[in-house]
N, C-alpha and C positions, 0 to 999 in steps of 0.2 A: 585575669583571668580567661583562658582562650572560650571564643564560643565553643558551644555542645553541636557536634554534627547532628546533622539535620537527621530527622527519624525517616526510617525506610518504611516506605507503604506495604502493608497487608495485601498478598496476592493469593487468589483462587489457586488452592490445591495442584491444580496440573500445571501452571505455569511457575510454579516456585523458583524453576530455575534459569529462567529468562531474564537477562540482563535490562535488553531496550525492546520496549514497544514502539513501533513506528507504524502511525495508521498514513495511508494513503486514500486521498479523497479528492473529491470533484465537488464543483456546484451540480451541473449537468453531467447528461450521460452524454456518449457519442465523443469522448476527449480522449479516448487512452488510455484512463486511467487504468486498466488492468493489465494492460500492456507495459505500463511504469512501473506497475507492481509485481508483474512478474519477472521483469528483467533487473529490476534491482535487486528482487532474492535472490536470481541466477547469479547476478554479478558480484555480489556479498559472496555469497557461497562459493564461488570461483577463485576469489580472494584470498580463503582461508578461513572465513567466519563459519560459526556454526549458527545454520538459519532455516524458521522456520515461516510459511506463508500459509496464514490463513483467509481463505475466501468466505468473506462477509457478507457478500453480495447472494443473499439468500435468494432473493428472487430471479437474479441473474446471473448463474455462475459460470466464471470464464476459464478457472484454473484445470480442470479437467481437460479442455480443450487444448490452453495453450500449453501444458506440460504433457501432451500425450497419454493420458491415461485410458485403458480400453474400457468399456463401458462394465464390461463384468469382473473388472479388478474393485474389491472394496476395502474399505479398512477393518480391521479385527478388532475384538473387545480385548484387551489383557485380563489377567487375573483379578486384579483391581477395579475392574467394570471401567476402566479407563480406554478412549477411543484411540488404536494405535492410526497416527499418521501414515500417510502412504508417502514414500521417497522417491525422487525423480532427480538428477543433476545435484546431488547433496542438499536437496532441501526436503524438509519436513513439509506436508501437504494435506490441508484438510478444505474442505466444500463439500455444499450441500450438494451440489453436483455428483460427488461420489456416491450417494443415498437416494437419489430420486432419478428415475429414469428421465433420461434427456428429452424425451418426447412428450412429457408433462409439465405442468406447469405447479409450482408452488402458490397454492391459494389459503394464505393464513392471514389471521388478522395479527396485529403488531404483538401483542403478549406472547403469542406461538411463537414468532420471530426472534423476538428478545430471547425468549427461554432456550433456543436454539442457539444462538451467538453465545448465550452464558456458557451452554453445555459443551462448544467446540473450544473455548477457551480454560474452563475451570476443572473440565472431565474429559480431558484430552491428553496423552502421554508424549508431551511437548521434550520433556527431558531439557537438558541444559542447552540452551541456545543463549548466542550472542544476541539475535536480532529475530524478533518474532514479525514482519511483516503484516499488516492487516489490509486486506484490499476491502473497500467500505464500498457500499451503493452510493449513487450518486445522491445529491440533498442533504437535508439538516433531521431528518427523521428518528426513529425510534431506534433504529440499530446504532448511531451514533451516539445517540444517547445512552442505550445500554452499554455501549464501550465505556465511556468515561466515567461510568458508575463501576465497571467492573475492574478494569484494569487500570494502574498507574501509567498510563500513556508519556513515553521520553518525547514524544514531538509528533507534528504531522507535517506530510508532505501533500501539497495542494498542486492538483493538475490541472492547466486548461488549454487552448487553442489561443492563437491572438486573437480570435473572433470578438467583437465587443458583448455578444450575447452572452459569450463563456466566461468572458472575464467578468460581466456583472453578476453571475451564479458564482463564482468563483472567490469573488470579494464578501460574498456572503458564508464561504465555507471557513474563509479565513477568521473571519468574524465571529461564527460560531465557537471556533476552538479557544479565540481569546476571552469569548462570554465563560468559556467552562476551564481556563486557564489552564488549557494545553498550549504547550509552543507550539508555534509554526516554523520549522525548521527550514521550510523555502518555498516558492513554486516551481514547477516544470513547466516548460513551455512546450507541447508535443505540437505536432504539424507546423513546425515554426518556418518554414520553408521547404521549396522542391528544388532536388538542383537534377536536371536530367543525365542519364547515364552519358550521354555523348557529349554533354557539354559541363563538364564538373567543376570548372569556373563560375558558373553560373548561378543565379539563386530567383528563385520566384517565391514570391511572396504572397501565396493564395488565399488566406486568410487575415491579410494581414501582419504589418510588422512592428515588432519590440513591443506588443500589448502586455505581456508578461513582463517585460523590464519596468514598465510603467505602471504596471499596477504593483508589482515588488516594492518600487520606489516609495509610492504612495502609503503603502501598509506598513512599511519598513522593516521588510523580509528581504534574505539573500533570493537572486534566482539560481536556483539548482542546475539548471540544464537547459538547451534548446533544441529539441531532438526534430531531424529533420522529417518529410514524409519519404519512403523507401519501401520500394516493393518487396524489397526484401523480408522487410520487417512484418509485413502483413502477412508474407508465404510462411515465414519461418514459425508465426504464432499459429497459424491455421497446420501448420504441419506437426507441431508439439513440442518444438525447440525455443527457446527465447533464442532473439538473433545474436544476443552476447554470446550466446555458445555456439549457434550455427554456423554464424558469420562474422567472426568477433572483429574482423578488419574494416567492415562496413561502417559506412559515414553512421547509422543510426547506431551499431553497437557501440563505436566509437564515444558517442556521445551518451548513452546510456550508462556508461561504465565509469566515465568523469562525474555523471550525475551521479552514481554511488559513491564514489570518493569524495564529493562533497557533501554528500548524507552524512556518510561518516565521520567528517571533521566536524558537522553542524550538530552532530549528537556528542561528539568528545567536549564541544567547547561549550553546548549547553549543562552536559553532566561536570564539567567544571566549574562554571559561573552559579549555578541555580539549583537547590534544593528539589529532590525527586518530587513531580506531580504525586498529586493526591487523589485517588478516587472521589468524586465529590456525589456528593446527594442533593436529589433533585426534588423539590415539595413542590406538589400541585395544589392549588388553591381553588 
């Protein structure tokens, strides 16, 4: 008798049309996690996928700047009382930065932050999406736990630099996802090396060499990409257009595009080989 198909997990009403949920995480701040998330979403959309990007970093939202959203452009609420995400470059976007003045800080306790994230996920008009990329804050705290309790994550992408201190925290992020039974799709090494524009054949490993490769081998996960340090990538993000769209032939755009292709391949492999991830229940004693 053939095995019964794995049960599909229930999803919040607002994300019932989302096929794959991809968390982009890091153990510490300052490693370029939001830049990776923005370019991953843009590259997937450029390739023809229906994509959403949720900026779940409530305290330090980056999506408004990276996608060039004017301060006076706000999401509306539809007739079903769902938040309607903004759209840029074919990507549906939602961020706390759309709702709070950029000059003000969000000074909230954990339960309020968790409630906001649940609302962004379950009470937003995401519609039919092939991928919902979720840009998490650094660390392993309330928002990460809220996410794994709320949606069936397809997998996580962990971002690090080659630096030893960043890799130590990335290892903790990988272990967190393993502990809550979320597959880690792989590791992205950002700021992997620097190539001077006038010396295209030279690579300078400013933060160390091959750190992510060693970490990935240790943890048994793939390396999804090595993204170089490039001034154009920083400028594109500051000007509101991800580098994969602003300068698609640049070294960093080429690396981000290859990374997106590997993420798609890992998602397809994971979906073919494993049953859907179930939202978890966390019991506090």
